[in-house]
DSSP file (Angstrom, degrees, kcal/mol; ACC not computed):
  #  RESIDUE AA STRUCTURE BP1 BP2  ACC     N-H-->O    O-->H-N    N-H-->O    O-->H-N    TCO  KAPPA ALPHA  PHI   PSI    X-CA   Y-CA   Z-CA
    1    1 A M              0   0    0      0, 0.0     0, 0.0     0, 0.0     0, 0.0   0.000 360.0 360.0 360.0 149.0  -26.7  -12.4   24.8
    2    2 A R    >   +     0   0    0      3,-0.0     3,-1.3     4,-0.0     2,-0.1  -0.269 360.0 164.6-119.0  47.9  -23.8  -11.6   22.5
    3    3 A H  T 3  S+     0   0    0      1,-0.3     3,-0.1     3,-0.0     0, 0.0  -0.433  71.1   0.0 -65.6 135.6  -25.3   -8.9   20.3
    4    4 A N  T 3  S+     0   0    0      1,-0.2     2,-0.7    -2,-0.1    -1,-0.3   0.729  90.3 127.8  58.7  28.1  -22.7   -6.9   18.3
    5    5 A K    <   +     0   0    0     -3,-1.3    -1,-0.2     1,-0.1    -3,-0.0  -0.770  23.7 156.4-109.2  83.8  -19.7   -9.0   19.6
    6    6 A K        +     0   0    0     -2,-0.7    -1,-0.1     2,-0.1     2,-0.1   0.557  32.6 100.4 -93.6  -9.7  -18.3   -9.9   16.3
    7    7 A F  S    S-     0   0    0     -3,-0.1     2,-0.5     1,-0.1    36,-0.0  -0.367  83.5 -96.9 -77.3 159.9  -14.6  -10.6   17.1
    8    8 A N        -     0   0    0      1,-0.1    -1,-0.1    31,-0.1    -2,-0.1  -0.623  25.7-161.1 -79.5 124.6  -13.3  -14.1   17.5
    9    9 A H    >   -     0   0    0     -2,-0.5     3,-1.5    -3,-0.0    -1,-0.1   0.608  21.2-144.2 -81.8 -11.9  -13.3  -15.2   21.1
   10   10 A L  T 3   -     0   0    0      1,-0.3     3,-0.1    29,-0.0    -2,-0.1   0.742  56.2 -75.6  56.3  27.2  -10.8  -18.0   20.3
   11   11 A S  T 3  S+     0   0    0      1,-0.2     2,-0.3     6,-0.0    -1,-0.3   0.846 106.6 112.0  54.9  39.2  -12.5  -20.3   23.0
   12   12 A R  S <  S-     0   0    0     -3,-1.5    -1,-0.2     2,-0.0     2,-0.1  -0.940  71.2-106.4-136.7 157.1  -10.8  -18.3   25.8
   13   13 A K     >  -     0   0    0     -2,-0.3     4,-2.6    -3,-0.1     5,-0.2  -0.316  46.7 -96.4 -74.2 169.2  -11.9  -16.0   28.6
   14   14 A K  H  > S+     0   0    0      1,-0.2     4,-2.4     2,-0.2     5,-0.2   0.896 121.4  46.9 -59.4 -47.1  -11.1  -12.3   28.2
   15   15 A G  H  > S+     0   0    0      1,-0.2     4,-2.1     2,-0.2    -1,-0.2   0.908 114.5  46.7 -64.0 -42.4   -7.9  -12.3   30.2
   16   16 A H  H  > S+     0   0    0      2,-0.2     4,-2.4     1,-0.2    -1,-0.2   0.903 112.7  50.1 -66.5 -41.2   -6.5  -15.4   28.5
   17   17 A R  H  X S+     0   0    0     -4,-2.6     4,-2.5     2,-0.2     5,-0.2   0.910 111.0  48.6 -64.7 -42.9   -7.4  -14.0   25.1
   18   18 A E  H  X S+     0   0    0     -4,-2.4     4,-2.2    -5,-0.2    -1,-0.2   0.892 112.2  48.8 -65.4 -39.5   -5.7  -10.6   25.8
   19   19 A A  H  X S+     0   0    0     -4,-2.1     4,-2.4    -5,-0.2    -2,-0.2   0.905 111.6  50.1 -65.5 -41.1   -2.5  -12.3   27.1
   20   20 A L  H  X S+     0   0    0     -4,-2.4     4,-2.4     2,-0.2    -2,-0.2   0.944 113.2  44.5 -61.4 -49.3   -2.4  -14.6   24.0
   21   21 A L  H  X S+     0   0    0     -4,-2.5     4,-2.4     1,-0.2    -1,-0.2   0.867 112.6  52.3 -66.8 -35.9   -2.8  -11.7   21.5
   22   22 A S  H  X S+     0   0    0     -4,-2.2     4,-2.3    -5,-0.2    -1,-0.2   0.929 111.5  46.1 -63.7 -45.0   -0.3   -9.6   23.4
   23   23 A N  H  X S+     0   0    0     -4,-2.4     4,-2.2     2,-0.2    -2,-0.2   0.885 113.1  49.6 -67.0 -38.1    2.3  -12.4   23.3
   24   24 A L  H  X S+     0   0    0     -4,-2.4     4,-2.4     2,-0.2    -1,-0.2   0.904 111.1  49.9 -65.6 -40.2    1.6  -13.1   19.6
   25   25 A A  H  X S+     0   0    0     -4,-2.4     4,-2.4     2,-0.2    -2,-0.2   0.897 110.3  49.8 -65.6 -40.1    2.0   -9.4   18.9
   26   26 A I  H  X S+     0   0    0     -4,-2.3     4,-2.4     2,-0.2     5,-0.2   0.932 112.2  47.6 -62.8 -45.5    5.3   -9.2   20.8
   27   27 A A  H  X S+     0   0    0     -4,-2.2     4,-2.6     1,-0.2     6,-0.3   0.894 112.2  50.0 -62.9 -39.9    6.6  -12.2   18.9
   28   28 A L  H  X S+     0   0    0     -4,-2.4     4,-2.1     2,-0.2    -1,-0.2   0.910 111.6  47.7 -65.3 -42.6    5.5  -10.7   15.6
   29   29 A I  H  < S+     0   0    0     -4,-2.4    -2,-0.2     1,-0.2    -1,-0.2   0.900 117.5  41.9 -66.2 -40.9    7.2   -7.4   16.3
   30   30 A Q  H  < S+     0   0    0     -4,-2.4    -2,-0.2    -5,-0.2    -1,-0.2   0.882 128.3  27.7 -75.9 -37.9   10.5   -9.0   17.4
   31   31 A H  H  < S-     0   0    0     -4,-2.6    -2,-0.2    -5,-0.2    -3,-0.2   0.570  89.1-140.7-102.9 -11.1   10.7  -11.7   14.7
   32   32 A K  S  < S+     0   0    0     -4,-2.1    83,-2.0    -5,-0.3     2,-0.3   0.291  82.3  47.8  69.0  -9.2    8.8  -10.0   11.9
   33   33 A R  E     +A  114   0A   0     -6,-0.3     2,-0.3    81,-0.2    81,-0.2  -0.926  63.1 174.3-160.4 131.2    7.2  -13.3   11.0
   34   34 A I  E     -A  113   0A   0     79,-2.4    79,-2.6    -2,-0.3     2,-0.5  -0.961  25.9-129.0-138.0 158.2    5.5  -16.1   13.0
   35   35 A F  E     +A  112   0A   0     -2,-0.3     2,-0.3    77,-0.2    77,-0.2  -0.920  45.8 133.4-107.2 130.2    3.6  -19.3   12.3
   36   36 A T  E     -A  111   0A   0     75,-2.3    75,-2.9    -2,-0.5     2,-0.1  -0.882  56.8 -63.7-157.0-176.2    0.2  -19.8   13.9
   37   37 A T  E  >  -A  110   0A   0     -2,-0.3     4,-2.2    73,-0.2    73,-0.2  -0.428  45.1-116.5 -79.1 160.0   -3.3  -20.9   13.2
   38   38 A V  H  > S+     0   0    0     71,-2.2     4,-2.5     1,-0.2     5,-0.2   0.891 113.9  53.2 -64.3 -40.5   -5.5  -18.9   10.7
   39   39 A A  H  > S+     0   0    0     70,-0.3     4,-1.9     1,-0.2    -1,-0.2   0.920 111.8  44.8 -63.1 -43.6   -8.0  -18.0   13.4
   40   40 A K  H  > S+     0   0    0      1,-0.2     4,-2.5     2,-0.2    -1,-0.2   0.877 112.0  53.4 -67.3 -36.5   -5.3  -16.6   15.7
   41   41 A A  H  X S+     0   0    0     -4,-2.2     4,-2.1     2,-0.2    -2,-0.2   0.903 108.8  48.3 -65.6 -41.2   -3.6  -14.8   12.9
   42   42 A K  H  X S+     0   0    0     -4,-2.5     4,-1.5     2,-0.2    -1,-0.2   0.891 113.9  46.8 -66.7 -38.4   -6.9  -13.0   11.9
   43   43 A A  H  X S+     0   0    0     -4,-1.9     4,-1.2    -5,-0.2    -2,-0.2   0.878 111.4  52.5 -67.9 -37.0   -7.5  -12.0   15.5
   44   44 A L  H  X S+     0   0    0     -4,-2.5     4,-3.2     1,-0.2     5,-0.3   0.862 104.0  56.4 -66.8 -35.7   -3.9  -10.8   15.8
   45   45 A R  H  X S+     0   0    0     -4,-2.1     4,-2.0     1,-0.2    -1,-0.2   0.921 107.8  47.6 -62.2 -42.9   -4.2   -8.7   12.7
   46   46 A M  H  < S+     0   0    0     -4,-1.5    -1,-0.2     1,-0.2    -2,-0.2   0.779 118.0  43.6 -67.7 -25.1   -7.2   -6.8   14.3
   47   47 A Y  H  X S+     0   0    0     -4,-1.2     4,-0.5    -5,-0.1    -2,-0.2   0.867 119.4  38.0 -85.5 -40.9   -5.1   -6.4   17.5
   48   48 A A  H  X S+     0   0    0     -4,-3.2     4,-2.2     1,-0.2     3,-0.2   0.811 101.1  67.5 -89.2 -31.7   -1.7   -5.4   16.0
   49   49 A E  H  X S+     0   0    0     -4,-2.0     4,-2.3    -5,-0.3     5,-0.2   0.897 100.3  49.9 -63.2 -40.7   -2.5   -3.1   13.1
   50   50 A P  H  > S+     0   0    0      0, 0.0     4,-2.0     0, 0.0    -1,-0.2   0.867 110.2  52.8 -63.0 -32.0   -3.9   -0.3   15.2
   51   51 A L  H  X S+     0   0    0     -4,-0.5     4,-1.5    -3,-0.2    -2,-0.2   0.901 109.0  48.5 -67.1 -39.8   -0.8   -0.5   17.4
   52   52 A I  H  X S+     0   0    0     -4,-2.2     4,-0.6     2,-0.2    -1,-0.2   0.887 109.8  52.5 -66.6 -38.5    1.4   -0.2   14.3
   53   53 A T  H >< S+     0   0    0     -4,-2.3     3,-1.0     1,-0.2     4,-0.4   0.897 107.9  51.9 -63.0 -39.7   -0.7    2.8   13.2
   54   54 A R  H >< S+     0   0    0     -4,-2.0     3,-1.1     1,-0.2    -1,-0.2   0.847 100.6  63.0 -62.3 -33.9   -0.1    4.4   16.6
   55   55 A S  H 3< S+     0   0    0     -4,-1.5    -1,-0.2     1,-0.2    -2,-0.2   0.666  84.6  75.8 -70.6 -14.5    3.6    3.9   16.2
   56   56 A K  T << S+     0   0    0     -3,-1.0     2,-0.7    -4,-0.6    -1,-0.2   0.858  94.2  53.2 -64.1 -33.8    3.7    6.2   13.2
   57   57 A K  S <  S-     0   0    0     -3,-1.1     2,-1.2    -4,-0.4    -1,-0.2  -0.891  83.6-153.8-104.7 107.9    3.4    9.2   15.5
   58   58 A D        +     0   0    0     -2,-0.7     2,-0.3     4,-0.1    -3,-0.1  -0.680  40.4 126.9 -89.0  96.5    6.1    8.9   18.1
   59   59 A D  S  > S-     0   0    0     -2,-1.2     4,-2.3     1,-0.1     5,-0.2  -0.923  70.2-101.4-140.1 170.4    5.0   10.7   21.3
   60   60 A M  H  > S+     0   0    0     -2,-0.3     4,-2.4     1,-0.2     5,-0.2   0.860 117.3  55.1 -63.4 -37.2    4.8    9.8   24.9
   61   61 A A  H  > S+     0   0    0      1,-0.2     4,-2.2     2,-0.2    -1,-0.2   0.929 110.8  44.6 -63.8 -44.5    1.0    9.2   24.8
   62   62 A N  H  > S+     0   0    0      2,-0.2     4,-2.6     1,-0.2     5,-0.2   0.892 112.4  52.5 -67.5 -38.8    1.2    6.7   22.0
   63   63 A R  H  X S+     0   0    0     -4,-2.3     4,-2.4     1,-0.2    -2,-0.2   0.922 111.6  46.1 -62.0 -43.0    4.2    4.9   23.6
   64   64 A R  H  X S+     0   0    0     -4,-2.4     4,-1.7     2,-0.2    -2,-0.2   0.892 112.5  50.4 -67.5 -38.7    2.3    4.5   26.8
   65   65 A L  H  X S+     0   0    0     -4,-2.2     4,-0.9    -5,-0.2    -2,-0.2   0.926 113.2  45.0 -65.4 -44.2   -0.9    3.4   25.1
   66   66 A V  H >X S+     0   0    0     -4,-2.6     4,-2.4     1,-0.2     3,-0.6   0.888 111.2  54.1 -66.6 -38.3    1.0    0.7   23.1
   67   67 A F  H 3X S+     0   0    0     -4,-2.4     4,-2.5     1,-0.2    -1,-0.2   0.834 100.9  60.2 -64.8 -31.0    3.0   -0.3   26.2
   68   68 A S  H 3< S+     0   0    0     -4,-1.7    -1,-0.2     1,-0.2    -2,-0.2   0.807 112.1  39.9 -66.9 -27.0   -0.4   -0.9   28.0
   69   69 A Y  H << S+     0   0    0     -4,-0.9    -2,-0.2    -3,-0.6    -1,-0.2   0.868 127.4  30.4 -84.1 -40.6   -1.2   -3.5   25.3
   70   70 A L  H  < S-     0   0    0     -4,-2.4    -3,-0.2     2,-0.1    -2,-0.2   0.843  75.6-158.1 -93.7 -35.6    2.2   -5.1   24.9
   71   71 A Q     <  +     0   0    0     -4,-2.5     2,-0.3    -5,-0.2    -4,-0.1   0.867  58.7 109.3  56.8  39.5    3.8   -4.8   28.4
   72   72 A N     >  -     0   0    0      1,-0.1     4,-2.0    -5,-0.1     5,-0.2  -0.893  53.8-162.2-148.6 112.9    7.3   -5.3   26.8
   73   73 A K  H  > S+     0   0    0     -2,-0.3     4,-2.5     1,-0.2     5,-0.2   0.885  92.5  52.2 -65.0 -39.7    9.8   -2.4   26.5
   74   74 A E  H  > S+     0   0    0      1,-0.2     4,-2.3     2,-0.2    -1,-0.2   0.895 110.0  49.0 -65.2 -39.1   11.9   -4.1   23.8
   75   75 A A  H  > S+     0   0    0      2,-0.2     4,-2.5     1,-0.2    -1,-0.2   0.898 111.8  48.9 -67.3 -39.7    8.9   -4.7   21.6
   76   76 A V  H  X S+     0   0    0     -4,-2.0     4,-2.5     2,-0.2     5,-0.2   0.905 111.6  49.5 -65.8 -40.7    7.7   -1.1   22.0
   77   77 A K  H  X S+     0   0    0     -4,-2.5     4,-1.2     2,-0.2     5,-0.3   0.909 113.3  46.1 -64.4 -42.2   11.2    0.2   21.2
   78   78 A E  H  <>S+     0   0    0     -4,-2.3     5,-1.9     2,-0.2     4,-0.5   0.900 113.0  50.7 -65.3 -41.6   11.4   -2.0   18.1
   79   79 A L  I  <>S+     0   0    0     -4,-2.5     5,-1.3     1,-0.2    -2,-0.2   0.922 115.3  40.2 -64.6 -45.9    7.9   -0.9   17.0
   80   80 A F  I  <5S+     0   0    0     -4,-2.5    -1,-0.2     3,-0.2    -2,-0.2   0.644 125.7  37.1 -80.6 -13.8    8.5    2.8   17.4
   81   81 A G  I  X5S+     0   0    0     -4,-1.2     4,-1.4    -5,-0.2    -3,-0.2   0.827 127.5  12.9 -98.3 -83.1   12.0    2.6   15.9
   82   82 A V  I  >5S+     0   0    0     -4,-0.5     4,-1.1    -5,-0.3    -3,-0.2   0.918 130.7  42.9 -67.7 -47.9   12.6    0.1   13.1
   83   83 A I  I  ><S+     0   0    0     -5,-1.9     4,-1.9     1,-0.2     3,-0.2   0.902 110.2  55.2 -70.6 -40.9    9.0   -0.8   12.1
   84   84 A A  H  4<S+     0   0    0     -5,-1.3     4,-0.3    -6,-0.4    -1,-0.2   0.869 107.0  50.0 -63.7 -36.5    7.6    2.7   12.3
   85   85 A E  H  < S+     0   0    0     -4,-1.4     3,-0.3     1,-0.2    -1,-0.2   0.814 111.3  49.4 -73.5 -27.5   10.1    4.2    9.8
   86   86 A K  H  < S+     0   0    0     -4,-1.1     3,-0.3    -3,-0.2    -2,-0.2   0.838 117.6  38.6 -76.9 -32.2    9.5    1.4    7.3
   87   87 A V  S >< S+     0   0    0     -4,-1.9     3,-1.0     1,-0.2    -1,-0.2   0.239  82.5 110.4-100.9  13.6    5.7    1.7    7.4
   88   88 A A  T 3  S+     0   0    0     -3,-0.3    -1,-0.2    -4,-0.3    -2,-0.1   0.851  85.5  36.1 -59.6 -37.3    5.6    5.5    7.6
   89   89 A D  T 3  S+     0   0    0     -3,-0.3    -1,-0.3    -4,-0.2    -2,-0.1   0.444  94.0 101.7 -97.9   0.7    4.2    6.0    4.1
   90   90 A R    <   -     0   0    0     -3,-1.0     3,-0.1     1,-0.1     4,-0.1  -0.730  61.2-151.9 -87.3 128.6    1.9    3.0    4.1
   91   91 A P        -     0   0    0      0, 0.0     2,-0.3     0, 0.0    -1,-0.1   0.452  64.5 -52.0 -81.6   2.0   -1.8    3.9    4.7
   92   92 A G  S    S+     0   0    0      1,-0.1   -43,-0.0    -5,-0.1     0, 0.0  -0.902  94.5  94.7 152.6-178.4   -2.7    0.5    6.3
   93   93 A G        +     0   0    0     -2,-0.3    -1,-0.1    -3,-0.1    23,-0.1   0.971  40.3 161.0  68.0  54.8   -2.4   -3.2    5.6
   94   94 A Y        +     0   0    0    -49,-0.1    22,-2.8    22,-0.1     2,-0.3   0.672  53.5  62.1 -82.6 -18.0    0.8   -3.8    7.5
   95   95 A L  E     -B  115   0A   0     20,-0.2     2,-0.4    21,-0.1    20,-0.2  -0.843  61.7-159.4-116.7 148.0    0.4   -7.5    7.9
   96   96 A R  E     -B  114   0A   0     18,-2.7    18,-2.3    -2,-0.3     2,-0.5  -0.983   5.4-155.6-124.6 134.8    0.1  -10.4    5.4
   97   97 A I  E     -B  113   0A   0     -2,-0.4     2,-0.5    16,-0.2    16,-0.2  -0.956  11.0-175.8-112.5 121.5   -1.4  -13.8    6.1
   98   98 A L  E     -B  112   0A   0     14,-2.9    14,-3.1    -2,-0.5     2,-0.2  -0.973  22.8-132.3-118.2 120.3   -0.2  -16.7    4.0
   99   99 A K  E     -B  111   0A   0     -2,-0.5    12,-0.3    12,-0.3     3,-0.1  -0.493  21.4-176.7 -74.1 138.3   -1.8  -20.1    4.5
  100  100 A T  E     -     0   0A   0     10,-2.2     2,-0.3     1,-0.4    11,-0.2   0.409  44.0 -96.9-117.5  -0.5    0.7  -23.0    4.8
  101  101 A G  E     -B  110   0A   0      9,-1.0     9,-3.2     2,-0.0    -1,-0.4  -0.868  57.0 -38.5 121.9-156.3   -1.5  -26.0    5.1
  102  102 A H  E     -B  109   0A   0     -2,-0.3     7,-0.2     7,-0.2     2,-0.2  -0.867  51.2-113.7-117.2 146.8   -2.9  -28.1    7.9
  103  103 A R     >  -     0   0    0      5,-2.8     4,-1.6    -2,-0.3     5,-0.1  -0.547  22.3-134.5 -76.5 140.5   -1.2  -29.2   11.2
  104  104 A L  T  4 S+     0   0    0     -2,-0.2    -1,-0.1     1,-0.2    -2,-0.0   0.882  95.7  52.9 -65.1 -40.8   -0.6  -32.9   11.5
  105  105 A G  T  4 S+     0   0    0      1,-0.2    -1,-0.2     3,-0.1    -3,-0.0   0.946 132.6   2.1 -65.5 -52.1   -1.9  -33.4   15.0
  106  106 A D  T  4 S-     0   0    0      2,-0.1    -1,-0.2     0, 0.0    -2,-0.2   0.305  92.6-116.6-122.9   7.8   -5.3  -31.8   14.9
  107  107 A N     <  +     0   0    0     -4,-1.6     2,-0.2     1,-0.2    -3,-0.1   0.770  54.4 165.9  61.8  28.5   -5.6  -30.8   11.2
  108  108 A A        -     0   0    0     -5,-0.1    -5,-2.8     1,-0.1     2,-0.5  -0.517  45.4-107.3 -73.2 143.0   -5.9  -27.1   12.2
  109  109 A E  E     - B   0 102A   0     -7,-0.2   -71,-2.2    -2,-0.2   -70,-0.3  -0.609  42.5-159.7 -75.7 120.6   -5.4  -24.7    9.3
  110  110 A M  E     +AB  37 101A   0     -9,-3.2   -10,-2.2    -2,-0.5    -9,-1.0  -0.624  14.5 172.0-102.9 158.1   -1.9  -23.1    9.7
  111  111 A C  E     -AB  36  99A   0    -75,-2.9   -75,-2.3   -12,-0.3     2,-0.5  -0.966  31.0-119.6-154.3 169.2   -0.5  -19.9    8.3
  112  112 A M  E     -AB  35  98A   0    -14,-3.1   -14,-2.9    -2,-0.3     2,-0.5  -0.976  23.9-164.2-113.6 127.9    2.4  -17.5    8.4
  113  113 A I  E     +AB  34  97A   0    -79,-2.6   -79,-2.4    -2,-0.5     2,-0.3  -0.956  19.8 164.8-112.9 132.1    1.7  -13.9    9.4
  114  114 A E  E     -AB  33  96A   0    -18,-2.3   -18,-2.7    -2,-0.5     2,-0.4  -0.941  44.1 -95.8-143.4 161.1    4.3  -11.4    8.7
  115  115 A L  E >   - B   0  95A   0    -83,-2.0     3,-1.4    -2,-0.3     4,-0.3  -0.682  35.2-138.0 -77.2 130.8    5.0   -7.7    8.4
  116  116 A V  G >  S+     0   0    0    -22,-2.8     3,-1.1    -2,-0.4    -1,-0.1   0.874  97.2  51.6 -62.2 -42.3    4.6   -6.7    4.7
  117  117 A D  G 3  S+     0   0    0    -23,-0.3    -1,-0.3     1,-0.2   -22,-0.1   0.437 103.4  60.2 -80.0   2.0    7.6   -4.3    4.5
  118  118 A F  G <  S+     0   0    0     -3,-1.4     2,-1.0   -86,-0.2    -1,-0.2   0.372  73.1  97.6-112.3   4.7   10.1   -6.9    6.0
  119  119 A N    <>  -     0   0    0     -3,-1.1     4,-1.7    -4,-0.3     5,-0.1  -0.802  50.5-174.8 -93.7  99.4    9.8   -9.7    3.4
  120  120 A E  H  > S+     0   0    0     -2,-1.0     4,-2.0     1,-0.2     5,-0.2   0.837  77.6  57.5 -65.6 -35.3   12.8   -9.0    1.2
  121  121 A N  H  > S+     0   0    0      1,-0.2     4,-1.7     2,-0.2    -1,-0.2   0.919 110.3  42.2 -64.0 -44.0   12.0  -11.7   -1.3
  122  122 A M  H  > S+     0   0    0      1,-0.2     4,-1.7     2,-0.2    -1,-0.2   0.818 111.4  56.2 -73.7 -29.6    8.6  -10.4   -2.1
  123  123 A L  H  < S+     0   0    0     -4,-1.7    -1,-0.2     1,-0.2    -2,-0.2   0.885 109.7  45.6 -68.7 -37.2    9.8   -6.8   -2.2
  124  124 A E  H  < S+     0   0    0     -4,-2.0    -2,-0.2     1,-0.2    -1,-0.2   0.883 112.9  50.5 -70.5 -38.4   12.5   -7.7   -4.9
  125  125 A A  H  < S+     0   0    0     -4,-1.7    -2,-0.2    -5,-0.2    -1,-0.2   0.840  97.0  75.2 -71.2 -34.0   10.0   -9.7   -7.0
  126  126 A A  S  < S-     0   0    0     -4,-1.7     2,-0.1    -5,-0.1    -1,-0.0  -0.701  78.3-140.8 -85.7 118.2    7.3   -7.0   -7.1
  127  127 A P        -     0   0    0      0, 0.0     2,-0.3     0, 0.0    -2,-0.1  -0.477  27.4-103.9 -73.3 148.6    8.1   -4.1   -9.5
  128  128 A K        -     0   0    0     -2,-0.1     2,-0.3     1,-0.0     3,-0.0  -0.579  35.5-146.2 -75.1 130.0    7.2   -0.7   -8.3
  129  129 A K        -     0   0    0     -2,-0.3     2,-0.2     1,-0.1    -1,-0.0  -0.701  21.9-105.4 -95.0 147.9    4.1    0.7  -10.1
  130  130 A A        -     0   0    0     -2,-0.3     2,-0.3     1,-0.1    -1,-0.1  -0.525  42.3-109.8 -69.1 136.4    3.6    4.3  -10.9
  131  131 A K        -     0   0    0     -2,-0.2     2,-0.3     1,-0.0    -1,-0.1  -0.531  37.1-158.2 -73.2 126.4    1.1    5.8   -8.6
  132  132 A T        -     0   0    0     -2,-0.3     2,-0.3    -3,-0.0    -1,-0.0  -0.766   4.3-141.7-105.9 151.7   -2.1    6.6  -10.4
  133  133 A T        -     0   0    0     -2,-0.3     2,-0.4     0, 0.0     0, 0.0  -0.810  21.2-113.4-109.5 154.1   -4.7    9.1   -9.3
  134  134 A R        -     0   0    0     -2,-0.3     2,-0.4     2,-0.0     0, 0.0  -0.692  26.2-140.7 -87.3 135.7   -8.5    8.6   -9.7
  135  135 A R        -     0   0    0     -2,-0.4    -1,-0.0     1,-0.1     0, 0.0  -0.777   5.7-156.2 -96.7 138.5  -10.2   10.9  -12.1
  136  136 A S  S    S+     0   0    0     -2,-0.4     2,-0.3     2,-0.1    -1,-0.1   0.801  75.1  72.0 -83.9 -28.8  -13.6   12.3  -11.2
  137  137 A R  S    S-     0   0    0      1,-0.1     2,-0.2     2,-0.0    -2,-0.1  -0.631  84.1-122.2 -88.1 144.4  -14.7   12.9  -14.7
  138  138 A S     >  -     0   0    0     -2,-0.3     4,-0.9     1,-0.1     3,-0.5  -0.501  17.9-123.1 -80.2 156.4  -15.6   10.1  -17.0
  139  139 A K  H  > S+     0   0    0      1,-0.2     4,-1.5     2,-0.2    -1,-0.1   0.742 107.9  66.7 -71.1 -23.1  -13.7    9.7  -20.3
  140  140 A K  H  4 S+     0   0    0      1,-0.2    -1,-0.2     2,-0.2    -3,-0.0   0.876  99.3  50.5 -65.2 -36.8  -17.0    9.9  -22.2
  141  141 A A  H  4 S+     0   0    0     -3,-0.5     4,-0.3     1,-0.2    -1,-0.2   0.848 115.1  42.7 -70.0 -32.9  -17.5   13.5  -21.2
  142  142 A A  H  X S+     0   0    0     -4,-0.9     4,-1.1     1,-0.2     3,-0.3   0.685  98.5  77.3 -85.1 -19.1  -14.0   14.4  -22.3
  143  143 A A  H  X S+     0   0    0     -4,-1.5     4,-1.8     1,-0.2     3,-0.3   0.873  85.3  56.8 -64.7 -42.7  -14.1   12.4  -25.6
  144  144 A P  H  4 S+     0   0    0      0, 0.0    -1,-0.2     0, 0.0    -2,-0.1   0.859 106.6  50.9 -61.5 -33.9  -16.2   14.8  -27.8
  145  145 A A  H  4 S+     0   0    0     -3,-0.3     4,-0.4    -4,-0.3    -2,-0.2   0.862 118.0  38.1 -69.9 -34.3  -13.8   17.7  -27.3
  146  146 A E  H  X S+     0   0    0     -4,-1.1     4,-1.9    -3,-0.3    -1,-0.2   0.653  97.0  83.5 -89.9 -16.7  -10.8   15.6  -28.2
  147  147 A A  H  X S+     0   0    0     -4,-1.8     4,-2.1     1,-0.2     5,-0.2   0.890  88.0  48.6 -60.7 -47.5  -12.5   13.6  -31.0
  148  148 A P  H  > S+     0   0    0      0, 0.0     4,-1.5     0, 0.0    -1,-0.2   0.895 114.1  47.3 -63.0 -37.5  -12.1   16.1  -34.0
  149  149 A A  H  4 S+     0   0    0     -4,-0.4    -2,-0.2     1,-0.2    -3,-0.1   0.864 113.8  47.9 -70.1 -34.0   -8.4   16.7  -33.2
  150  150 A A  H  X S+     0   0    0     -4,-1.9     4,-0.8     1,-0.2    -1,-0.2   0.824 110.4  51.2 -76.5 -31.2   -7.8   13.0  -32.9
  151  151 A E  H  X S+     0   0    0     -4,-2.1     4,-1.7    -5,-0.2    -2,-0.2   0.839  98.4  65.6 -76.5 -32.6   -9.6   12.1  -36.2
  152  152 A A  H  X S+     0   0    0     -4,-1.5     4,-1.5     1,-0.2     3,-0.2   0.921 101.7  45.8 -61.0 -48.4   -7.8   14.6  -38.4
  153  153 A P  H  > S+     0   0    0      0, 0.0     4,-2.3     0, 0.0    -1,-0.2   0.862 109.2  56.9 -64.3 -32.3   -4.3   13.0  -38.2
  154  154 A K  H  X S+     0   0    0     -4,-0.8     4,-1.6     1,-0.2    -2,-0.2   0.891 105.0  51.2 -64.8 -37.8   -5.7    9.6  -38.8
  155  155 A A  H  < S+     0   0    0     -4,-1.7    -1,-0.2    -3,-0.2    -3,-0.1   0.867 112.7  46.0 -67.4 -36.1   -7.3   10.7  -42.1
  156  156 A E  H  X S+     0   0    0     -4,-1.5     4,-0.9     1,-0.2    -2,-0.2   0.861 111.9  50.8 -74.2 -35.8   -3.9   12.1  -43.3
  157  157 A E  H  X S+     0   0    0     -4,-2.3     4,-1.8     1,-0.2    -2,-0.2   0.801  97.5  68.6 -73.7 -28.6   -1.9    9.1  -42.2
  158  158 A A  H  X S+     0   0    0     -4,-1.6     4,-1.2     1,-0.2    -1,-0.2   0.920 101.2  43.4 -62.3 -47.7   -4.2    6.6  -44.0
  159  159 A P  H  > S+     0   0    0      0, 0.0     4,-1.7     0, 0.0    -1,-0.2   0.878 112.1  55.3 -65.9 -34.4   -3.3    7.6  -47.6
  160  160 A A  H  < S+     0   0    0     -4,-0.9    -2,-0.2     1,-0.2    -3,-0.1   0.862 107.0  50.2 -65.3 -33.4    0.4    7.8  -46.7
  161  161 A A  H  X S+     0   0    0     -4,-1.8     4,-0.5     1,-0.2    -1,-0.2   0.801 109.9  50.9 -73.9 -28.4    0.3    4.3  -45.5
  162  162 A E  H  X S+     0   0    0     -4,-1.2     4,-1.5    -5,-0.2     3,-0.2   0.790  96.0  69.8 -80.6 -27.7   -1.4    3.1  -48.7
  163  163 A E  H  X S+     0   0    0     -4,-1.7     4,-1.3     1,-0.2     3,-0.3   0.909  96.9  49.2 -60.9 -46.3    1.2    4.7  -51.1
  164  164 A P  H  4 S+     0   0    0      0, 0.0    -1,-0.2     0, 0.0    -2,-0.1   0.848 109.4  53.7 -64.6 -29.0    4.1    2.4  -50.3
  165  165 A K  H  < S+     0   0    0     -4,-0.5    -2,-0.2    -3,-0.2    -3,-0.1   0.856 105.2  54.5 -70.4 -33.4    1.9   -0.7  -50.7
  166  166 A A  H  <        0   0    0     -4,-1.5    -1,-0.2    -3,-0.3    -3,-0.1   0.816 360.0 360.0 -71.0 -30.5    0.8    0.5  -54.2
  167  167 A E     <        0   0    0     -4,-1.3    -1,-0.3    -3,-0.0    -2,-0.2   0.470 360.0 360.0 -74.1 360.0    4.4    0.8  -55.5
């Protein structure tokens, strides 16, 4: 029975699936962008994002844990060096999946998966938004206190606006 086994098995046994995801994660870390099928990309996102989150805190325990998944010293060094400093202030969502169409041979749905902070074209195009905070109080509760002060200037401005039109 496969109760509560919700991840995609990718039609592979456990060892083969882990090796595939490890190799895809290494390629993604080294090249910052790879092309693969949508199913593999979604599985890779679930595999790689916790590793990127671990890389934010650089200590020996996290390095050893990430190395146990990747088995590649250069990829671990790149992850804890260049990538960790770029994603330090990001609370999650380190990877972006962009669908690119279908593969000619078997019509598999293809996509590009990339690290969000390393696409220079999209970073230039997107303007930085001011960070907003969520308010716990509704505006309806605050409106009656501000309403008398807000209505008084409007009443004074209305006759002033009509005088130039009358002349």
